[in-house]
C-alpha positions as CSV (number, residue, x, y, z in Angstrom):
1,M,16.0,-51.5,-20.0
2,A,18.4,-48.8,-19.1
3,E,17.1,-46.7,-16.0
4,S,17.9,-43.0,-16.6
5,Y,16.1,-40.9,-13.5
6,S,17.1,-38.0,-11.3
7,D,17.1,-38.3,-7.2
8,V,14.4,-35.9,-5.2
9,F,14.6,-35.5,-1.9
10,Y,12.4,-33.7,-0.4
11,L,11.3,-32.3,3.3
12,I,7.4,-33.5,4.8
13,P,5.7,-31.0,7.5
14,D,6.7,-33.8,10.4
15,G,10.0,-33.4,9.8
16,L,11.3,-36.6,7.7
17,T,13.4,-36.3,4.7
18,L,11.7,-38.5,1.9
19,Y,12.9,-39.6,-1.2
20,A,12.0,-40.3,-5.0
21,R,13.0,-41.3,-8.4
22,D,11.7,-39.0,-11.4
23,Y,12.3,-40.3,-14.8
24,S,11.7,-36.9,-17.1
25,G,9.7,-37.6,-19.9
26,P,10.2,-37.2,-23.9
27,A,8.9,-33.8,-23.2
28,A,9.2,-30.9,-20.9
29,D,5.3,-31.3,-20.6
30,S,5.1,-35.0,-21.0
31,P,1.9,-36.3,-18.7
32,V,2.7,-37.9,-15.4
33,V,3.0,-41.3,-13.7
34,L,3.0,-42.1,-10.4
35,C,4.4,-45.7,-9.3
36,L,3.5,-46.7,-5.5
37,H,5.0,-49.9,-3.9
38,G,3.9,-52.3,-1.9
39,L,4.2,-52.5,2.1
40,S,7.7,-53.8,3.2
41,R,8.8,-53.4,-0.9
42,N,10.6,-50.0,-2.1
43,S,11.1,-47.9,-5.5
44,R,13.1,-50.5,-7.0
45,D,10.4,-52.5,-7.5
46,F,9.2,-50.3,-10.6
47,A,13.1,-50.6,-12.5
48,D,11.7,-52.6,-15.3
49,L,8.7,-50.6,-15.9
50,A,9.5,-47.5,-15.0
51,P,11.7,-47.0,-18.2
52,L,8.9,-48.3,-20.3
53,L,6.5,-46.0,-19.1
54,Q,9.4,-42.9,-19.6
55,R,8.8,-43.2,-23.4
56,S,5.3,-41.5,-23.0
57,H,5.3,-40.2,-19.2
58,R,7.4,-38.7,-16.8
59,V,8.0,-41.5,-14.0
60,I,7.7,-41.0,-10.2
61,V,8.6,-43.2,-8.5
62,P,8.6,-42.7,-4.4
63,D,10.2,-44.5,-1.5
64,Q,7.6,-44.4,1.4
65,R,8.7,-43.1,4.6
66,G,10.7,-46.0,6.7
67,R,11.7,-48.0,3.2
68,G,14.7,-47.3,0.7
69,R,16.0,-44.2,0.7
70,S,13.3,-42.2,3.1
71,E,13.9,-41.8,7.0
72,W,12.5,-44.1,8.9
73,D,9.6,-42.7,11.3
74,P,10.4,-42.2,15.1
75,K,6.7,-42.5,16.1
76,P,5.5,-46.0,13.9
77,E,1.9,-45.1,14.4
78,R,2.4,-43.4,11.4
79,Y,3.0,-46.0,9.5
80,T,-0.3,-46.1,7.6
81,P,-2.0,-45.3,4.2
82,T,-3.3,-42.0,5.7
83,T,0.3,-40.5,6.7
84,Y,1.8,-41.8,3.3
85,M,-0.9,-40.3,1.2
86,G,-0.4,-37.4,2.9
87,D,3.5,-37.3,1.6
88,M,2.6,-38.2,-2.2
89,L,0.1,-35.1,-1.8
90,V,3.7,-33.0,-0.5
91,L,5.7,-34.7,-3.0
92,L,3.2,-33.8,-6.0
93,E,3.1,-30.7,-5.2
94,Q,6.5,-29.6,-4.4
95,L,7.4,-31.4,-8.2
96,S,4.5,-28.6,-9.4
97,V,2.1,-32.0,-10.6
98,T,-1.4,-31.4,-10.6
99,S,-2.8,-34.6,-12.3
100,C,-1.3,-38.4,-12.9
101,A,-2.0,-41.7,-13.7
102,L,-1.3,-44.2,-10.7
103,V,0.2,-47.6,-10.9
104,G,-0.4,-48.7,-7.1
105,T,0.7,-52.6,-6.3
106,S,-1.3,-54.0,-3.0
107,M,-0.5,-50.9,-0.8
108,G,0.1,-48.7,-3.2
109,G,-3.5,-49.4,-5.5
110,L,-5.0,-48.7,-2.0
111,M,-3.3,-45.3,-1.7
112,G,-5.1,-44.6,-4.9
113,F,-8.0,-45.5,-3.6
114,G,-7.8,-43.0,-0.9
115,L,-6.1,-40.4,-2.9
116,H,-9.0,-40.3,-5.5
117,A,-11.0,-39.2,-2.4
118,L,-8.6,-36.6,-1.0
119,A,-7.7,-35.1,-3.9
120,P,-10.5,-35.3,-6.6
121,G,-9.2,-34.7,-10.0
122,L,-5.5,-35.6,-8.9
123,L,-5.4,-39.2,-10.7
124,T,-6.8,-40.0,-14.6
125,H,-5.6,-43.4,-14.6
126,L,-5.4,-45.8,-11.5
127,V,-3.7,-49.0,-11.8
128,I,-4.8,-51.5,-9.0
129,N,-1.7,-54.1,-8.6
130,D,-3.5,-57.3,-6.9
131,I,-5.2,-55.3,-3.8
132,G,-9.2,-54.7,-3.8
133,P,-11.6,-53.9,-0.5
134,V,-11.6,-56.9,1.2
135,L,-8.4,-58.6,1.7
136,G,-7.7,-62.2,1.7
137,Q,-7.1,-63.9,5.1
138,E,-4.5,-65.9,4.2
139,G,-2.6,-63.3,2.4
140,L,-3.0,-60.9,5.2
141,D,-2.1,-63.3,8.0
142,R,1.6,-63.9,5.8
143,I,2.4,-60.5,5.5
144,K,1.6,-60.1,9.5
145,Q,3.8,-62.9,10.0
146,Y,6.8,-62.7,8.0
147,V,7.2,-58.4,7.5
148,G,9.9,-57.6,10.2
149,S,10.3,-60.8,11.7
150,T,13.3,-61.6,10.1
151,M,15.6,-58.5,8.9
152,S,19.2,-59.1,8.7
153,F,21.3,-61.9,7.0
154,P,25.3,-62.4,7.0
155,D,26.1,-62.3,3.3
156,W,24.0,-62.1,0.0
157,G,23.7,-65.9,-0.4
158,A,22.0,-66.2,2.8
159,A,19.1,-63.4,1.8
160,I,18.8,-64.9,-1.5
161,S,18.1,-68.2,0.1
162,Y,15.9,-67.0,2.5
163,I,14.1,-64.8,0.4
164,S,13.4,-67.4,-2.3
165,E,12.6,-69.9,0.4
166,A,9.7,-67.3,1.8
167,N,8.5,-66.1,-1.8
168,A,8.5,-69.7,-3.7
169,A,4.9,-70.1,-4.0
170,V,4.3,-66.4,-5.2
171,F,6.7,-66.9,-7.9
172,P,7.3,-70.5,-8.7
173,H,8.8,-69.6,-12.1
174,Y,11.7,-67.9,-11.0
175,T,15.2,-69.3,-11.7
176,K,18.2,-68.4,-9.9
177,Q,19.2,-65.1,-11.7
178,D,15.6,-63.6,-10.8
179,W,16.1,-64.8,-7.1
180,V,19.2,-62.6,-7.1
181,S,17.8,-59.9,-9.1
182,F,15.0,-59.8,-6.2
183,T,17.0,-59.7,-3.8
184,R,19.2,-57.1,-4.9
185,R,16.0,-55.0,-4.9
186,M,14.4,-56.1,-1.4
187,C,17.9,-55.7,0.5
188,I,21.1,-53.7,0.9
189,E,24.4,-53.9,2.3
190,K,25.1,-52.3,5.6
191,E,27.2,-53.0,8.9
192,G,29.0,-55.8,7.1
193,S,25.7,-57.5,6.5
194,V,22.7,-57.5,4.4
195,W,19.4,-56.3,5.3
196,L,15.7,-56.1,4.0
197,D,15.6,-52.3,3.3
198,Y,12.8,-51.1,5.2
199,D,12.0,-50.5,9.2
200,P,10.4,-53.2,11.1
201,L,8.3,-51.2,12.5
202,I,5.8,-50.5,9.1
203,S,3.8,-53.2,10.3
204,A,2.8,-52.3,14.1
205,P,-0.4,-49.8,13.0
206,M,-1.9,-52.7,10.6
207,K,-1.5,-55.3,13.5
208,S,-3.4,-52.8,15.7
209,P,-7.5,-53.0,16.3
210,E,-7.5,-49.5,14.5
211,G,-5.6,-51.1,11.6
212,E,-8.2,-53.8,10.9
213,A,-11.4,-51.1,11.3
214,E,-9.6,-49.2,8.6
215,L,-10.7,-51.6,6.5
216,A,-14.4,-51.5,6.7
217,T,-14.1,-48.0,4.6
218,L,-12.6,-49.5,1.6
219,W,-15.8,-50.4,-0.2
220,P,-17.0,-47.0,-0.3
221,L,-14.0,-45.6,-1.4
222,Y,-13.9,-48.0,-3.8
223,D,-17.1,-46.8,-5.4
224,G,-15.7,-43.6,-5.5
225,L,-13.9,-44.8,-8.6
226,K,-16.3,-44.6,-11.2
227,D,-15.5,-41.5,-12.7
228,L,-11.7,-42.8,-13.3
229,S,-10.5,-44.9,-16.0
230,L,-9.4,-48.4,-14.2
231,M,-7.4,-51.1,-14.9
232,L,-6.8,-54.2,-12.1
233,I,-4.3,-57.0,-12.0
234,R,-4.6,-60.0,-10.0
235,G,-1.7,-62.8,-9.7
236,G,-3.6,-66.1,-10.8
237,A,-2.6,-67.6,-7.2
238,S,-2.6,-64.5,-5.3
239,D,-3.7,-64.9,-1.5
240,L,-4.5,-61.5,-1.0
241,L,-6.9,-60.7,-3.8
242,D,-9.2,-63.5,-4.0
243,P,-11.6,-64.0,-7.0
244,S,-14.6,-63.6,-5.5
245,C,-13.9,-59.9,-5.0
246,A,-12.1,-59.3,-8.0
247,A,-15.2,-60.5,-9.5
248,E,-17.0,-57.9,-7.7
249,M,-14.8,-55.1,-8.2
250,R,-15.4,-56.1,-11.8
251,A,-19.5,-56.0,-11.5
252,R,-19.1,-52.7,-9.7
253,H,-17.1,-51.1,-12.3
254,P,-17.5,-53.3,-15.9
255,D,-15.4,-51.0,-17.7
256,M,-12.6,-51.4,-15.4
257,V,-9.8,-53.3,-17.5
258,Y,-8.7,-56.3,-16.0
259,L,-5.6,-58.8,-16.4
260,E,-4.5,-61.9,-14.7
261,V,-1.5,-62.9,-14.6
262,P,-1.0,-66.7,-14.6
263,G,0.6,-68.8,-12.0
264,V,1.9,-65.7,-9.9
265,G,0.9,-65.0,-6.4
266,H,0.8,-61.8,-4.4
267,A,2.0,-59.8,-6.2
268,P,2.6,-59.9,-9.6
269,M,5.9,-57.7,-10.2
270,L,4.8,-56.2,-13.9
271,D,7.5,-57.5,-15.9
272,E,6.0,-60.6,-16.6
273,P,5.2,-61.1,-20.2
274,G,3.0,-58.7,-22.1
275,V,1.9,-56.8,-18.4
276,A,4.2,-53.8,-18.9
277,D,2.7,-53.4,-22.1
278,A,-0.7,-53.9,-21.4
279,I,-0.2,-51.0,-18.6
280,S,1.5,-48.4,-21.1
281,G,-1.0,-48.9,-23.4
282,F,-3.8,-48.3,-20.6
283,I,-2.6,-45.4,-19.3
284,N,-2.1,-44.1,-22.7
285,S,-5.7,-44.7,-24.0
């Protein structure tokens, strides 16, 4: 599906210039959906979903600081969800957005928990993609190990080979062309090489004792979502959102829409069959 968006660059109070894609809706007053990517990803993750949602909504897709076209932070201790949430509030204020739905993948979903607490009334719907208040230890250890460990490759072939091997268990159904597209979203060319498109220090805070302590606050934040329309998406083979956590989330919010994507690990790309249509139907409900 063809993309049609405007580039937005905005200055945040600590001096960085950040970036977002702004997909206009069908009308000037179209409702807004904010799409938030995961830890080591960027706005290109939503290149398939955003044009579909654009049929009914204005779609805003930022690159968090240290990713994509947003500047890297010289103080890596600020690479935390709390900081990113503040950045999102600045972005939405600059775009005069006072209400929106939110689609959050992994870290982006946790940001949805916190944004609702920080700005009650901002969110109308929240789509939580493969994340919960308890993080599966296997998935957490995997993420800590790979993020920032290998950053550059001599050419696109080497990048595709590395990324396909590293993520084979997540997307076992992917074809060679799927891996090409996936790698093109994760990497850029610079300095004569191919690089993963993020600051390798983005994972530093989550590896600290303070990062571990923050996880204890997630159930109270999740319980605070009771007045929102909620949708939970889980990869059927996810190692970060365990079935037991998903079951507890559903028990605490029995009206939540639940969708499991079979045969996919952490995290679904939301381009799997039927998933984007389900999200569109949900945020339009």
